Backbone as a ProteinNet text record, in pm:
[ID]
protein_1_A
[PRIMARY]
XXXXXXXXXXXXXXXXXXXXXXXXXXXXXXXXXXXXXXXXXXXXXXXXXXXXXXXXXXXXXXXXXXXXXXXXXXXXXXXXXXXXXXXXXXXXXXXXXXXXXXXXXXXXXXXXXXXXXXXXXXXXXXXXXXXXXXXXXXXXXXXXXXXXXXXXXXXXXXXXXXXXXXXXXXXXXXXXXXXXXXXXXXXXXXXXXXXXXXXXXXXXXXXXXXXXXXXXXXXXXXXXXXXXXXXXXXXXXXXXXX
[TERTIARY]
4917.7	4834.4	4774.9	4644.7	4577.5	4583.6	4644.4	4656	4566.5	4538	4454.3	4517.4	4651.4	4721	4699.6	4650.7	4620.1	4483.1	4405.4	4268.2	4256.5	4154	4121	3995.3	4003.4	3885.8	3826	3708.2	3648.5	3643.6	3678.9	3681.8	3553.2	3456.1	3328.5	3264.5	3174.8	3119.4	2999.7	3017.1	2908.9	2888.9	2768.1	2745.3	2842.7	2870.3	2972.8	2942.7	2815.4	2781.4	2788.4	2812.3	2825.3	2973	3003.4	3141.3	3159.6	3275.7	3301.4	3445.2	3464.9	3598.1	3606.7	3723.2	3755.9	3884.2	3877.8	3999.7	4084.3	4210.4	4301.6	4344.7	4451.8	4498.8	4600.1	4624.4	4725.9	4667	4746.9	4712.6	4658.1	4657	4603.3	4709.9	4665.2	4758.7	4747.8	4661.5	4645.8	4771.1	4797.4	4913	4874.4	4975.2	4952.8	4870.4	4776.8	4748	4646.2	4619.9	4519	4583.1	4710.3	4785.9	4740.7	4709.3	4710.5	4576.3	4508.8	4380.8	4263.9	4259.7	4144.5	4028.2	3913.3	3794.3	3686.9	3714.6	3617.1	3633.5	3523.7	3528.3	3484.8	3478.3	3429	3532.2	3660.1	3760.8	3871.4	3844.6	3937.6	4055.1	4047.9	4148.9	4126.7	4228.7	4217.1	4111	4004.9	3897.2	3944.3	4045.5	4096.5	4164.3	4231.3	4294.1	4189.3	4083.2	3974.9	3910	3885.2	3824.2	3913.5	4043.9	4137.1	4138	4133.5	4130.3	4004.6	3892.5	3767.8	3769.6	3832	3842.4	3926.9	4032.9	4114.8	4033.6	3952.2	3868.1	3765.5	3717	3611.5	3654.9	3785.4	3830.5	3805.4	3770.1	3747.3	3599.3	3511	3367.4	3291.4	3172.3	3099.2	3031.5	3015.8	2951.1	2995.8	2967.3	3000.6	2926.3	2997.9	2928.5	2832	2729.6	2642.6	2711.2	2768.4	2832	2725.6	2729.7	2628.7	2682.1	2593	2622.5	2586.7	2686.4	2662	2641.3	2532.3	2491.1	2474.2	2527.5	2516.9	2371.2	2290.6	2150.1	2120.6	1994.4	1952.9	1884.6	1887.2	1818.4	1897.9	1827.8	1885	1807.2	1879.2	1816.9	1840.8	1751.5	1770.4	1872.6	1990.3	2097.6	2063.8	1972.3	1938	1848	1782.1	1687	1717.5	1821.1	1851.4	1909	1887.6	1944.8	2093.4	2164.1	2307.6	2336.4	2430.2	2475.2	2358.7	2275.9	2165.8	2216.2	2141.7	2176.1	2121	2211	2173.9	2299.9	2282.6	2397.6	2401.7	2317.2	2320.9	2249.8	2290.1	2219	2211.9	2110.2	2092	2049.9	2057.7	2009.5	1977.3	1881.1	1850.4	1884.2	1944.4	1978.6	2124.2	2146.9	2283	2360.6	2487.1	2572.5	2564.2	2473.8	2462.1	2551.3	2635.6	2737.2	2697.1	2683	2658.9	2794	2807.3	2935.1	2912.8	3001.5	3007.6	3153.9	3175.4	3309.8	3328.7	3448.5	3476.2	3621.3	3644.9	3780.8	3776.2	3720.8	3701.7	3562.9	3460.8	3327.1	3328.6	3229.8	3225.4	3147.8	3213.4	3139.2	3086.7	2961.1	2898.2	2843.9	2880.4	2824.8	2726.2	2618.6	2516.6	2484.4	2454.7	2397.1	2314.5	2222.8	2146.7	2214.5	2177.2	2242.1	2215.3	2111.1	2077.7	2145.4	2209	2273.6	2176.3	2065.2	1963.4	1950.2	2016	2010.1	2137	2190.3	2311.7	2292.9	2377.9	2369.9	2504.8	2527.7	2645.3	2597	2651.8	2607	2724.3	2703.3	2798.3	2746.9	2818.8	2772	2871.1	2862.7	2929.6	2854.6	2908.1	2840.7	2700.4	2679.2	2545.5	2445.9	2486.4	2398.8	2376.3	2481.2	2470.7	2371.9	2383.2	2293.3	2148.5	2127.3	1990.8	1926.1	2006	1945.4	1966.2	2081.2	2102.3	2109.6	2161.7	2165	2023.7	1944.2	1806.4	1725.9	1744.1	1672.2	1706.2	1834.5	1877	1822.6	1834.5	1783.5	1634.2	1560.8	1415.9	1382.2	1463.8	1438.1	1471.8	1564.5	1606.4	1497.5	1408.6	1301.2	1356.8	1463.5	1523.6	1432.6	1422.2	1341.1	1427.5	1559.1	1653.8	1738.7	1801.1	1885.7	1999.3	2032.6	2138.3	2268.2	2379.4	2509.2	2572.5	2671.1	2731.6	2883	2948.5	3093.6	3120.7	3201.3	3236.5	3374.6	3382.6	3507.9	3593.4	3702.5	3795.4	3727.7	3748.9	3693.2	3784.2	3759.8	3838.6	3810.9	3917.6	3903	3874.2	3846.3	3804	3912.6	4037.3	4144.5	4173.9	4099	4125.6	4002.6	3881.9	3759.8	3717.6	3770.8	3742.4	3619.9	3526.2	3401.5	3370	3279	3232.8	3123.7	3090.4	2989.2	2852.2	2827.8	2696.6	2675	2782.8	2771.2	2743.3	2818	2795.7	2653.1	2607.4	2472.9	2364.9	2390.6	2291.4	2274.9	2385.5	2376.8	2311	2345.9	2288.8	2139.3	2097.7	1954	1875.3	1942.1	1877.5	1877.5	1986.4	2001	2098.1	2050.5	2133.7	2258.9	2253.6	2369	2483.6	2457.1	2562.1	2667.9	2638.3	2737.5	2864.8	2852.7	2968.7	3061.7	3018.6	3099.4	3191.4	3186.4	3261	3351.2	3473.1	3572.1	3619.7	3622.8	3662.8	3809.7	3838.1	3975.4	3978.9	4017.1	4009.1	3864.2	3833.4	3694.4	3624	3687.3	3629.5	3604	3558.5	3530.4	3584.4	3635.6	3671.3	3554	3506.9	3390.1	3426.5	3354.7	3378.4	3264	3287.3	3182.9	3153.2	3255	3231	3129.8	3147	3054.6	2914.4	2905.6	2775.7	2706	2783.2	2723.9	2674.5	2755.1	2711	2583.9	2578.1	2461.1	2336.5	2348.7	2233.9	2196.9	2297.3	2269.6	2194.5	2237	2171.8	2025.6	1999.1	1862.6	1767.3	1823.6	1738.4	1761.8	1816.1	1823.9	1945.9	2044.6	2166.6	2271.3	2289.3	2378.8	2511.4	2517.2	2642.1	2716.1	2811.6	2882.2	3032.4	3098.1	3239.8	3314.9	3447.4	3529.3	3535.1	3566.6	3567.8	3698.8	3809.6	3936.4	4040.1	4001.6	4096.3	4071.7	4175	4160.7	4222.4	4139.9	4186.3	4281	4255.3	4331.2	4475.9	4495.5	4629.4	4709.4	4643.3	4712.9	4726.8	4817.6	4836.8	4891.5	4963.5	5022.4	4915.3	4803.1	4704	4572.7	4540.6	4407	4408.6	4312.2	4284.8	4213.3	4237.5	4168.8	4145.3	4019.4	3984.9	4019.7	3993.1	4020.9	4172.2	4253.2	4398.8	4458.4	4412.6	4481.3	4403.7	4273.5	4195.4	4176.8	4260.8	4255.5	4308.6	4224.3	4263.6	4167.5	4197.3	4113.5	4005.4	3942.1	3836	3856.4	3833.2	3830.2	3688.5	3677.1	3545	3527.9	3405.3	3365.6	3250.8	3266.4	3174.6	3122.4	2998.6	2937	2842.6	2837.7	2747.4	2724.4	2633.4	2605.8	2633.6	2695.8	2717.9	2594.2
-540.5	-423.3	-370.4	-349	-292.6	-141.2	-80.2	64.6	120.1	249.3	313.6	301.9	296.9	284.8	148.7	50.4	-81.5	-84.6	21.5	27.7	125	104.2	196.7	273.6	405	488.9	522.2	471.8	497.7	646.6	676.7	814	840.6	898.8	933.5	1044.1	1121.6	1238.2	1204.5	1105.9	1067.8	1177.9	1190.5	1288.3	1266.1	1371.6	1366.5	1263.5	1233.1	1137.1	992.7	970.8	835.2	796.3	687.5	642.1	506.5	488.5	365.9	319.4	189.1	129.7	11.6	-4	-121.5	-180.8	-306.2	-367.7	-422.2	-445.3	-512.2	-642.4	-703.1	-824.2	-792.8	-664.5	-623.3	-592.7	-618.3	-573.3	-678.5	-805.7	-910.8	-1007	-1123.1	-1220.8	-1358	-1373.4	-1503.7	-1540.1	-1670	-1720.8	-1758.2	-1771.2	-1809.7	-1939	-1949.9	-1856.7	-1747.2	-1730.5	-1633.2	-1504	-1486.9	-1374.1	-1240.3	-1142.2	-1162.4	-1120.7	-1023	-978	-1052.2	-1183.5	-1259.1	-1240.9	-1199.3	-1176.7	-1282.4	-1379.7	-1484.9	-1602.2	-1642.1	-1755.1	-1885.7	-1888.1	-2004.7	-2057.1	-2018.5	-2051.7	-2142.1	-2208.4	-2303.8	-2236.4	-2107.6	-2039.3	-2073.3	-2054	-2074.5	-1979.2	-2031.3	-1944.9	-1838.7	-1869.4	-1771.1	-1655.5	-1685	-1578.9	-1489.2	-1551.7	-1473.3	-1383.1	-1439.3	-1360.1	-1242.5	-1266.7	-1158.9	-1052.5	-1096.6	-1001.3	-914.9	-977.7	-902.2	-805.3	-846.7	-758	-635.7	-656.1	-543.4	-447.4	-502.5	-418.5	-341.3	-402.8	-340.9	-210.1	-185.1	-58	58.6	26.9	131.2	153.2	76.3	86.8	105	163.1	193.5	73.1	-35.5	-154.6	-276	-392.7	-516.4	-518.8	-534.9	-540.9	-659.8	-644.9	-758.8	-844.9	-957.5	-1049.7	-1138.8	-1155.4	-1232.6	-1370.1	-1467.2	-1594.2	-1574	-1538.8	-1498.9	-1621.7	-1620.1	-1738.5	-1709.2	-1595.6	-1556.5	-1541.8	-1488.1	-1464.3	-1316	-1277.5	-1138.7	-1078.8	-1149.4	-1101.2	-989.3	-880.7	-768	-752.9	-750.3	-746.5	-613.7	-580.4	-464.7	-502.6	-440.6	-477.8	-448.4	-355.7	-319	-421.5	-505.9	-601.9	-746.5	-769.9	-905.7	-990.2	-1120.6	-1213.7	-1232.3	-1296.9	-1317.3	-1411.2	-1372.3	-1447.7	-1495.4	-1403.2	-1442.1	-1475.4	-1558.8	-1590.3	-1480.7	-1402.4	-1289.4	-1240.2	-1155.7	-1101.5	-950	-889.8	-744.5	-708.8	-595.6	-541.1	-390	-332.6	-187.4	-143.4	-15.4	34.4	182.5	223.7	364.6	404.2	308.4	330.7	374.6	479.7	527.9	431.6	410.4	322.7	176	140.4	1.9	-15.6	-119.2	-136.9	-248	-211.9	-308.6	-354	-482.9	-534.9	-650.3	-660	-777.4	-819.9	-948.6	-1002	-1048.6	-1024	-1062.1	-1105.8	-1175.7	-1210.7	-1235.8	-1145	-1139.3	-1087.8	-1129.2	-1075.3	-925.3	-856.9	-711.1	-661	-583.7	-518.2	-382.9	-355.5	-229	-160.9	-35.2	45.1	145.9	169.1	264.9	358.1	482.5	573.6	676.5	741	847.2	981.6	1080.4	1210.6	1282.8	1239.6	1303.4	1235.3	1122.1	1050.2	987.9	933.2	874	722.9	664.5	519.8	477.1	360.7	306.6	157.1	100.7	-42.5	-94	-223.5	-293.3	-417.8	-440	-549	-637.6	-769.1	-868.2	-909.7	-866.1	-890.1	-978.6	-1108.6	-1201.6	-1203.5	-1272.5	-1263.7	-1323	-1425.3	-1484.9	-1386.5	-1322.9	-1225.1	-1104.7	-1062.1	-950	-982.9	-1103.5	-1147.6	-1152.6	-1206	-1228.1	-1104.6	-997.8	-872.1	-832.9	-866.1	-828.7	-677.2	-607	-460.8	-404.2	-449	-400.9	-433.9	-555.6	-597.8	-508.1	-475.4	-392.4	-251	-191.7	-55.6	-49.6	-148.1	-150.1	-166.9	-243.3	-268.9	-148.4	-66	49.9	155.8	164.9	265.6	406.1	438.6	571.7	677	792	901.2	1007.6	997.8	1088.1	1008.2	1073.6	1002.8	925.9	811.5	727.1	747.3	720.4	711.7	578.3	533.9	402.3	411	321.8	303.5	156.2	128.4	-8.4	-40.3	-143.2	-178.4	-273.6	-324.3	-413	-543.2	-580.7	-704.5	-753.8	-873.2	-923.7	-837.2	-786.1	-685.9	-742.6	-654.2	-695.2	-763.7	-756.8	-826.9	-963.7	-1000.8	-1126.4	-1214.9	-1157.1	-1232.5	-1312.2	-1433	-1519.3	-1605.1	-1607.3	-1682.9	-1757.4	-1852.6	-1925.6	-1849.9	-1898.2	-1831.2	-1831.9	-1931.1	-1938	-1820.5	-1773.7	-1658.2	-1532.5	-1514.4	-1399.3	-1398.5	-1512.5	-1519.8	-1493.2	-1535.5	-1512.3	-1363	-1289.4	-1144.9	-1075.4	-1116.7	-1053.5	-1080.4	-1197.4	-1228.4	-1137.2	-1084.4	-989.7	-848.6	-814.6	-680.5	-690.7	-661.1	-675.2	-587.2	-476.1	-387.2	-450.4	-560.8	-629.2	-688.3	-696.2	-745.8	-662.4	-536.2	-446.6	-480	-565.2	-598.8	-718.2	-778.7	-901.8	-889.3	-940.3	-941	-1085.3	-1131.2	-1269.2	-1292.2	-1410.2	-1454.1	-1604.9	-1644.2	-1784.5	-1827.2	-1940.9	-1986.5	-1940	-1847	-1790.4	-1641.3	-1577.8	-1434.3	-1369	-1246.3	-1165.3	-1073.4	-1080.3	-1003.2	-885.4	-777	-654.4	-637	-681.9	-672.5	-528.2	-441	-299.9	-241.3	-274.4	-226.1	-280.7	-409.8	-472.4	-412.2	-382.1	-321.9	-180.4	-102.9	32.9	28.7	-68.8	-84.8	-111.5	-202.4	-235.8	-118.6	-49.3	66.2	174.6	199.2	301	265.5	136.8	92.5	119.3	129.9	160.6	304.1	387	529.3	577.4	489.4	530.6	565.3	694.2	738.3	792.4	824.5	870.8	750.3	698.3	575	603.3	560.6	588.4	457.4	465.2	346.2	257.1	130.3	34	19	57.8	47.8	-41	-116.3	-199.7	-346.5	-415.9	-557.1	-648.8	-732.7	-826.4	-931.2	-973.7	-1083.7	-1042.8	-923.1	-881.9	-817.6	-771.2	-705.5	-800.3	-895.8	-996.1	-935.1	-825.1	-760.2	-711.8	-662.5	-597.3	-671.5	-763.7	-823.2	-975.4	-1035.1	-1177.2	-1199	-1315.2	-1350.1	-1500.4	-1539	-1681.3	-1740.3	-1666.5	-1716.1	-1737.6	-1654.8	-1663.8	-1772.6	-1780	-1861	-1981.5	-1987.4	-2097.9	-2077.6	-2140.4	-2119.2	-1980.2	-1896	-1757.4	-1694.7	-1571.1	-1501.7	-1418.8	-1334.8	-1247.3	-1106.2	-1007.6	-868.3	-830.3	-715.5	-663.7	-523.5	-493.7	-361.1	-317.2	-203.5	-165.7	-24.1	-4.4	129.1	146.1	269	299.8	449.4	490.7	633.1	672.9	786.8	840.8	915.4
-876	-847	-977.3	-977.8	-1094.6	-1086.8	-1187.3	-1193	-1302.7	-1292.8	-1393.7	-1531.4	-1536.1	-1663.8	-1729.6	-1653.2	-1708.2	-1774.5	-1759.1	-1807.6	-1923.5	-2005.5	-2114.5	-2073.9	-2083.3	-2059.4	-2195.9	-2226.1	-2357.7	-2391.1	-2514.7	-2563.6	-2641.8	-2572.6	-2635.4	-2552.9	-2610.2	-2541.4	-2452.8	-2366.5	-2274.5	-2170.9	-2115.7	-2008.9	-1893.1	-1817.3	-1713.1	-1605.4	-1581.7	-1476.4	-1524.4	-1652.5	-1706.5	-1704.9	-1636.2	-1620.7	-1689.6	-1750.3	-1826.6	-1805.2	-1818.5	-1810.6	-1906.8	-1965.2	-2045.4	-1989.1	-1943.1	-1892.1	-2007.4	-1978.7	-2070.8	-2004.4	-2052.1	-1986.3	-1876	-1847.8	-1751.7	-1614.3	-1509.5	-1375.6	-1281.8	-1323.6	-1238.5	-1189.5	-1136.9	-1081.3	-1146.6	-1246	-1310.6	-1390.4	-1398.4	-1470.8	-1613.8	-1700.2	-1839.6	-1846	-1940.9	-2051.3	-2015.7	-1885.5	-1841.7	-1791	-1819.7	-1765.2	-1825.1	-1737	-1594.4	-1530.4	-1592.4	-1535.6	-1601.1	-1582.2	-1631.8	-1536	-1589.1	-1507.9	-1529.7	-1617.1	-1645	-1550.4	-1486.8	-1393.7	-1460.2	-1592.4	-1665.5	-1765	-1747.1	-1847.4	-1791.7	-1679.9	-1617.1	-1547.5	-1525.1	-1444.9	-1297.3	-1216	-1071.6	-1015.6	-953.1	-904.3	-805.4	-726.1	-630.6	-702.8	-811.7	-889.7	-955	-1007.2	-1068.9	-964.7	-846.1	-738.6	-700.2	-694.9	-661.9	-771.6	-897.8	-1008.6	-1004.6	-975.1	-967.5	-850.1	-741.2	-625.6	-659.9	-736.3	-780.6	-867.1	-955.7	-1040.9	-959.2	-851.6	-771.6	-706.9	-697.4	-640.3	-736	-861.6	-961.8	-991.2	-930.1	-956.7	-825.2	-829.7	-706.1	-641	-714.3	-659.3	-739.9	-688	-759.5	-893.5	-1005	-1134.8	-1141.2	-1222.4	-1251.1	-1356.2	-1313.1	-1406.7	-1468.3	-1597.7	-1670.4	-1709.3	-1717.1	-1783.1	-1930	-2010.5	-2148.9	-2237.4	-2314.8	-2390.4	-2539.3	-2586.6	-2727.9	-2771.6	-2680.7	-2710.4	-2724.5	-2701.8	-2721.9	-2598.6	-2486.5	-2366.5	-2300.5	-2266.4	-2192.6	-2061.7	-1949.6	-1817.7	-1747.7	-1655.6	-1568.9	-1461.8	-1466.4	-1374.7	-1229.2	-1205.1	-1067.8	-1000	-1078.9	-1020.7	-1057.3	-1138.5	-1184.5	-1071.6	-1081.9	-986.1	-1015.1	-924.8	-940.2	-1056.5	-1142.5	-1258.6	-1346.8	-1394.8	-1482.6	-1622.8	-1693.6	-1832	-1922.2	-1977.1	-2062.6	-2132	-2233.3	-2304.5	-2304.8	-2223.1	-2206.5	-2077.1	-2021.5	-1906.3	-1920.8	-1860.1	-1863	-1724.3	-1697.8	-1569.6	-1577.9	-1497.5	-1475.9	-1332.9	-1259.1	-1118.7	-1105.6	-1033.2	-1012.6	-923.5	-958	-879.4	-915.4	-1005.1	-1052.3	-1174.7	-1170.6	-1274.3	-1372	-1498.6	-1605.3	-1661	-1689.7	-1737.7	-1834.6	-1932.3	-2019.4	-2030.4	-2057.1	-2074.5	-2217.6	-2270.7	-2408.8	-2426	-2537.3	-2580.3	-2730.1	-2804.8	-2950.4	-2985.5	-2907.6	-2931.9	-2907.2	-2961.5	-2957.3	-2835.2	-2746.2	-2638.8	-2686.3	-2655.5	-2695.4	-2570.8	-2551.1	-2443	-2500.2	-2427.2	-2467.2	-2351.3	-2383.7	-2285.3	-2360.1	-2287.8	-2351.6	-2326.5	-2404.8	-2397.9	-2266.5	-2195.4	-2068	-1949.6	-1972.6	-1863.7	-1766.2	-1819.3	-1731.8	-1748.4	-1849.9	-1870.4	-1943.6	-1903	-1965	-1987.7	-2075.1	-2102.5	-2151.1	-2128.3	-2180.2	-2253.5	-2373.6	-2460.3	-2499.1	-2491.3	-2543.2	-2681.2	-2784.7	-2921.6	-2996.3	-2974.1	-3062.7	-3194.8	-3295.7	-3426.2	-3421.4	-3337.7	-3329.3	-3268.6	-3158.5	-3096	-3185.1	-3253.3	-3346.2	-3457.2	-3510.7	-3616.8	-3569.4	-3450.1	-3401.3	-3340.6	-3318.6	-3275.8	-3131.1	-3071.6	-2931.4	-2914.8	-3014.6	-3005.4	-3009.2	-3103.8	-3114.6	-2988.9	-2937.4	-2817.2	-2698.9	-2684.9	-2572.2	-2585.3	-2703.1	-2723.8	-2694.4	-2740.6	-2717.5	-2570	-2498.3	-2356.9	-2270.2	-2314.2	-2234.7	-2221.8	-2320.1	-2320	-2297.6	-2367.6	-2354.5	-2417.1	-2351.8	-2404.9	-2472.2	-2455	-2519.1	-2618	-2716.9	-2813.1	-2745	-2802.4	-2749.8	-2827.6	-2760.8	-2826.5	-2788.4	-2868	-2846.5	-2854.6	-2782.9	-2791.8	-2817.6	-2919	-2956	-2900.3	-2817.9	-2753.5	-2834.5	-2775.5	-2846.3	-2889	-3014.3	-3069	-3180	-3226.9	-3339.1	-3461	-3521.6	-3625.5	-3763.2	-3858.3	-3992.6	-4074.4	-4032.1	-4102	-4041.3	-3936.5	-3866.2	-3848.1	-3861.7	-3833.5	-3956.9	-3968.2	-4082.5	-4054.8	-4148.4	-4133.1	-4262.3	-4251.5	-4368.6	-4442	-4560.4	-4641.7	-4575.3	-4488.2	-4423.7	-4328.9	-4263.9	-4175.1	-4257.4	-4362.5	-4451.3	-4504	-4552.8	-4611.2	-4507.6	-4382.9	-4277.1	-4250	-4247.4	-4225.9	-4344.1	-4466	-4584.4	-4594	-4545.6	-4547.9	-4454.8	-4353.4	-4261.3	-4319.5	-4389.8	-4447.2	-4563.8	-4682.8	-4801.7	-4796.5	-4721.2	-4710.4	-4631.8	-4560.9	-4486.1	-4579.1	-4708.4	-4804.2	-4798.9	-4760.1	-4753.7	-4638.4	-4546.1	-4428.8	-4452.7	-4571.2	-4595.9	-4718.2	-4702.5	-4810.4	-4828.8	-4952.4	-4980.8	-4949	-4892.6	-4870	-4894.5	-5016.2	-5055.9	-5060	-4994.5	-4988.9	-4861.7	-4789.1	-4667.2	-4687.2	-4579.9	-4583.9	-4458.1	-4472.7	-4358.2	-4326.1	-4200.8	-4160.7	-4071.7	-4085.7	-4008.5	-3908.2	-3784.8	-3682.6	-3644.3	-3653.5	-3623.8	-3723.2	-3850.7	-3953.9	-3928.6	-3901	-3877.4	-3756.7	-3650.3	-3531.4	-3560.9	-3633.3	-3668.9	-3753.7	-3841.6	-3926.8	-3842.6	-3748.5	-3662.8	-3571.5	-3520	-3435.2	-3512.7	-3634.2	-3715.8	-3742.1	-3757.9	-3785.3	-3669.2	-3547.6	-3431.6	-3383.6	-3472.3	-3445.1	-3370.4	-3351.1	-3281.2	-3386.5	-3410.9	-3517.2	-3464.1	-3335.8	-3275.3	-3217.9	-3295.6	-3259.6	-3258.3	-3151.4	-3132.3	-3107.3	-3108.4	-3084.4	-3206.4	-3183.8	-3292.1	-3364.5	-3303.6	-3373.4	-3307.2	-3204.5	-3130.8	-3161.6	-3212.8	-3252.3	-3147.7	-3088.9	-2986.4	-3044.6	-3166.6	-3227.6	-3256.4	-3307.3	-3348.1	-3235.2	-3129.7	-3019.4	-2900.4	-2913	-2808.7	-2681.1	-2692.6	-2576	-2479.1	-2531.3	-2446.4	-2428.5	-2520.9	-2517.2	-2523.2	-2455.9	-2471.7	-2604.8	-2666.9	-2791.4	-2794.4	-2791.3	-2796.7	-2933	-3037.9	-3173	-3192.5	-3132.5	-3145.7	-3056.1	-2930.3	-2830.9	-2779.5	-2801.5	-2745.7	-2596.2	-2515	-2369.9	-2339.4	-2283.5	-2258	-2158.7	-2117.3	-2021.2	-2087.5	-2006.2	-2053.8	-2000.4	-2087.7	-2045.6	-2006.8	-1938	-1902.1	-1957	-1996.6	-2042.9	-1951.8	-1884.7	-1777	-1795.5	-1746.6	-1753.9	-1636.2	-1582.3	-1471.9	-1466.2	-1381.2	-1362.3	-1219.5	-1203.5	-1069.2	-1021.3
[MASK]
++++++++++++++++++++++++++++++++++++++++++++++++++++++++++++++++++++++++++++++++++++++++++++++++++++++++++++++++++++++++++++++++++++++++++++++++++++++++++++++++++++++++++++++++++++++++++++++++++++++++++++++++++++++++++++++++++++++++++++++++++

């Protein structure tokens, strides 16, 4: 049974009509290594278990979430008009009761809403999408007329996200200030995706940013982590308007 205590309610000053949820690995029926609330249907888990897990989640949302075929790109779709399982890495909506969702297991989930509570979005920001501008693409597609705020969900943290020099150099080539997001560790680098996301958000005028302190890699009790475990499940980060 999925209980409210199995979920994280994002702590940010969103308007009262904006509702959000972050799942953990608790409250489902999937077996190891997908134990237990795996919501990803593309990770070799038993499809019936995934369907049951999603059904449990559906008791907490007003409608079936728009599940995306995430491809580490920059496309953001209107969740109210998108086809079933579209290839995209973000969705937004201005329609009440429409649920935007992204799935992650180390990549960074980003939620957005405007201060008036008239538009919301969910973004899957792996390092490739972050580098190529999925945050900027989503903000531009939302056409918000009021200031936006953001919440950064659980992702692989700055003490665990090891990358090669080519990843560091790619980010610095986009913005020289990205050098501050990387710390040397031998011949590799530790990258801070939270810092990089805040940097990109600020560049498109989103200065009210919350969250960003939960590490999927180090918290095995609560989160799935692809980098840590390989075969593993997926969490969901969801947002909608009442």
